[in-house]
Structure formats: C-alpha cells, structure tokens
C-alpha positions as CSV (number, residue, x, y, z in Angstrom):
1,M,0.0,0.0,0.0
2,R,1.3,3.4,-1.0
3,V,0.3,6.7,0.7
4,V,-0.3,10.3,-0.3
5,V,-1.1,13.2,1.9
6,A,-2.4,16.5,0.5
7,R,-3.9,19.7,1.7
8,L,-6.7,21.6,0.0
9,D,-8.1,25.1,0.7
10,Y,-11.8,25.7,1.2
11,N,-12.2,26.4,-2.5
12,G,-11.1,22.9,-3.3
13,E,-7.8,24.0,-4.7
14,L,-4.6,22.1,-4.0
15,M,-2.2,23.8,-1.6
16,D,0.4,21.1,-0.7
17,I,1.0,17.5,-1.7
18,Y,3.3,15.0,0.1
19,P,3.7,11.6,-1.6
20,L,5.0,9.4,1.2
21,S,5.6,6.5,-1.3
22,N,6.6,6.1,-4.9
23,V,3.4,7.3,-6.7
24,S,3.1,8.0,-10.4
25,K,1.9,11.4,-11.8
26,K,-1.2,9.8,-13.2
27,E,-2.1,8.3,-9.8
28,L,-1.5,11.7,-8.1
29,D,-3.7,13.4,-10.6
30,E,-6.5,10.9,-10.1
31,I,-6.4,11.2,-6.4
32,I,-6.4,15.0,-6.4
33,E,-9.2,15.3,-9.0
34,A,-11.4,12.8,-7.1
35,S,-10.7,14.7,-3.8
36,K,-11.4,18.1,-5.4
37,D,-14.7,16.9,-6.8
38,V,-15.9,15.5,-3.5
39,V,-14.8,18.5,-1.6
40,R,-16.6,20.9,-3.9
41,A,-19.8,18.8,-3.8
42,H,-19.6,18.7,0.0
43,L,-19.1,22.4,0.3
44,F,-21.9,23.1,-2.2
45,L,-24.3,20.9,-0.3
46,S,-23.4,22.5,3.0
47,R,-24.1,26.0,1.6
48,E,-27.4,24.9,-0.1
49,L,-28.7,23.1,3.0
50,K,-27.5,25.9,5.3
51,R,-26.1,23.5,7.8
52,P,-22.8,21.9,8.5
53,L,-22.2,18.4,7.1
54,P,-19.9,15.7,8.6
55,H,-16.3,16.7,9.1
56,S,-14.9,13.7,7.3
57,I,-15.6,11.8,4.1
58,I,-14.2,8.4,3.0
59,I,-14.1,7.5,-0.7
60,D,-13.5,3.7,-1.2
61,M,-12.7,2.9,-4.8
62,I,-11.3,-0.2,-6.4
63,N,-7.8,1.3,-6.6
64,Y,-7.8,3.9,-3.8
65,E,-9.1,4.7,-0.4
66,I,-9.3,8.4,0.2
67,T,-10.1,10.0,3.6
68,I,-10.9,13.7,3.5
69,V,-11.0,15.6,6.9
70,F,-12.3,19.2,7.1
71,K,-10.1,21.2,9.6
72,P,-10.2,24.9,10.4
73,K,-7.0,25.7,8.6
74,G,-7.7,23.6,5.5
75,I,-8.8,20.2,4.2
76,L,-6.6,17.2,4.8
77,V,-6.6,14.4,2.2
78,L,-5.1,11.0,3.1
79,A,-5.0,8.5,0.2
80,S,-3.8,5.0,0.2
81,I,-3.3,3.2,-3.1
82,K,-4.2,-0.4,-3.1
83,D,-1.5,-2.4,-5.1
84,N,-3.0,-5.9,-5.1
85,I,-6.0,-5.4,-7.4
86,L,-7.4,-8.2,-9.5
87,G,-7.6,-7.3,-13.2
88,T,-11.2,-8.6,-13.5
89,Q,-12.8,-6.1,-11.0
90,Q,-14.9,-3.3,-12.4
91,Q,-14.3,0.3,-11.7
92,G,-16.6,1.9,-9.1
93,G,-16.6,3.6,-5.8
94,V,-18.5,4.4,-2.6
95,V,-18.5,7.8,-0.8
96,T,-19.3,7.7,2.9
97,A,-19.8,10.8,5.0
C-alpha cells in the first residue's frame, strides 16, 4: 500500500501534496481530482442546506481509499493506493460521510 497526503483550501484547490511513497503522476492526478470533486460537492451541499455536514468523508474505490478531513486551517486528504487489485474487477466507488 502506498500513501499520499495532500492539503486543499476551502475552495477545493490544492495547496500542498506529500507523496509518502513512490506514486506516479497519473495516480496523483486521479487522487487529487477525485478529492477536489468530492470537496466541492460537500461544500456546495453545506451551503445549499445551510447547515454543517460531517467533518470527514471516506471514498472507497477499487484502486484507492481516500479520507478527507475538514479542519479549520484547511482540508486534509489522506489517500492509500491499493496495489493488489485483480484485473477482473470493475471500476466503481463508494462515498461515505
């Protein structure tokens, strides 16, 4: 399992990224784009519903597990890349808040 830590601002933009393992540019891009999409959707729903939503989100996909934590100074993204994936599995994902 390989790990990436990133920090986003409250506009969903990348501030810092720290690959703690050997991770390809393609994998980094996929993780960051998935995280940005979920963060923007979360913030949009929070504004539309006019109430706070949960402070953490977990995205469990076939290749990645991404945990997003909303902190006062920014948004922390912790992603683990699953290396032992069978080639016959279909692409998909689950988002849990």
